[in-house]
C-alpha positions in Angstrom: 106.2 84.1 94.6 106.5 87.7 95.8 107.3 88.7 99.4 106.2 92.1 100.8 107.7 93.6 103.9 106.0 96.7 105.4 107.2 99.2 107.8 106.3 102.6 109.3 103.0 102.1 111.2 102.5 103.3 114.7 100.6 105.6 117.0 100.1 109.3 116.1 97.9 112.1 117.3 95.2 113.5 115.0 96.7 115.9 112.5 100.0 114.1 112.5 101.8 112.3 109.8 103.2 108.8 109.1 105.0 107.3 106.2 104.5 103.6 105.3 106.9 101.7 103.2 106.6 98.3 101.5 109.5 96.5 99.8 108.8 93.7 97.3 111.1 90.9 96.5 111.0 87.6 94.7 109.5 86.9 91.2 108.5 90.5 90.4 106.9 90.9 87.0 107.8 94.2 85.3 104.3 95.5 84.7 102.5 95.6 88.0 100.6 97.6 90.5 101.4 98.1 94.1 99.1 99.6 96.6 97.8 100.0 100.1 94.5 98.7 101.6 93.2 99.1 105.1 90.9 97.3 107.3 89.4 98.8 110.5 87.7 96.6 113.1 84.3 95.4 112.0 84.8 96.8 108.5 85.7 95.4 105.1 89.1 95.8 103.7 89.2 98.9 101.4 91.5 100.3 98.8 93.5 103.4 100.1 95.7 104.0 97.1 97.4 102.1 94.3 100.2 103.0 91.8 101.2 101.1 88.6 104.7 100.5 87.5 104.2 103.3 85.0 103.2 105.7 87.8 99.4 105.9 87.3 97.7 106.4 90.6 94.3 105.8 92.1 93.5 107.3 95.5 90.4 106.8 97.6 88.2 109.9 98.0 88.4 109.6 101.8 92.1 110.2 101.8 92.5 112.3 98.7 94.5 115.5 99.4 95.9 114.0 102.6 97.6 110.8 101.5 100.2 110.5 98.7 101.4 107.2 97.1 104.7 106.9 95.4 107.1 104.2 94.3 110.7 103.6 93.5 110.8 100.9 90.8 114.6 100.4 91.2 114.0 99.4 94.8 110.6 97.7 94.2 109.3 99.8 97.0 106.0 101.7 97.4 105.4 104.5 99.9 102.3 106.0 101.5 102.8 109.4 102.9 99.9 110.1 105.3 99.3 113.7 106.4 96.5 115.3 108.5 95.6 111.9 109.9 92.2 111.5 111.5 91.0 109.0 114.1 88.9 107.3 111.3 92.2 106.5 109.5 92.9 104.0 112.3 93.2 100.5 110.8 95.6 97.8 109.8 97.2 98.8 106.6 98.2 96.1 104.1 100.6 96.4 101.2 99.4 94.7 98.0 101.1 93.6 94.8 99.7 92.2 91.6 98.7 92.6 87.9 97.2 95.9 86.9 93.8 94.3 86.3 92.1 92.2 88.9 92.6 91.8 92.6 96.0 91.8 94.3 97.9 88.5 94.1 100.1 89.1 97.1 99.6 90.8 100.5 101.9 92.0 103.2 101.5 91.0 106.8 99.8 94.4 107.7 101.0 97.3 109.9 98.8 99.0 112.5 98.1 102.7 112.2 96.4 104.2 115.2 95.3 107.9 115.3 94.3 109.2 118.6 92.0 112.2 119.0 
């Protein structure tokens, strides 16, 4: 089992910044991927960004150039730096952990990000 604890959500004005953090603990396999997904009301959950234990990243086109994903393998922690936030970024953001291929095996509890116009 892997436990994920997220922090860093909140309310921010458009154009502002937030940084999300997610710490993993438990039975962590060495080769893995950690990432962030988001779900807005009435919409499906979507990938925001993911990063493998080797540092390879995938970032959604909708946030490319504004969001940066990074990780500290020694701390089993992944970060999402979100700049130039837009109202359409408003959603619940979920941390995810799993094997490099396939869907995530574990999810965090979610953290709300609200961007006001």
